[in-house]
N, C-alpha and C positions, 0 to 999 in steps of 0.2 A: 504494500500500500504506500509505503514511503517513496519507493522508486517511481511508482505510478502517479504520485502526488494526488491521491484521492483520500477522502475522509470517511467514505462508506463504500462498502462493496459486498457482494454475495460470493461466498466461496463454496465450491462443490467438490467432493472427492468421491469417485466411484471405485469400488473394490473390484480388482481383477478376478478374484476367486470368491466363492460363497463365504460370507462372514456372518458369524452368529454373535448376538449380544445376549449375555446372561441376564435374566430377570429375577425378581424375587417372588414370582408367582409359581405355585406348584402346578397350576393348570397350563402354564406356558413357560417352561424353564428357560428356553432359548428362543430368540426371535431372529429370523434370517433378515439381514439387511443388505441392500445393494450399494448403498453409499450414505454419505452424510452431507448436509449443507448447513450453512450458517450465514447470518447477516451480521456484519461487524461495522460499527460506527465509532469513529474516534472524535472525541470532543476536546477541544483545546480549552485550557483553563489557566489561570494564574498559578505560578508555582507556589507550593506550600513550603514555608521555611520554618523549621523548628530548631531550637537550640539543643544541641546534643550534650547531654551531661555525661561526663566520662568518669565519675567517681566510681572506683571499684571495677573499672572496665580495663581489660587486658589489651595492650597495644600490640604486642608481638609475642609469639611463642616460637622458640627455636627448637627443632627436634633433631637430635643426633640420629642419623639414619643407620649408623652402625650398631649402636646399643639401644636405641629407642628412647633414650632419656630426653626429657623436655626441660628447657630453661625459659622461665617466664620473665619478660622484660616489661615492667609496669610503666604506665604513662606518668610523666612528670607534670604535675599540675602547674599551670601558668599562674604566677602571682598577679593579683589584680589590685 
């Protein structure tokens, strides 16, 4: 859609071989489907910005691939 520069479109996929969708009905345990289709619309909106609080949040974890040990490197909080 991005390459075509469209904000809404219908997409269809047809299966080359018989495909079955499992249901939760005892009377119809599987449903044979030939394809699926969907309508997609992209709506532009203003970006949502939220402050990320990093207290107690790990910045990096280094893993030694030879012995499997981990080294945690914590975030250094900026002074305000």
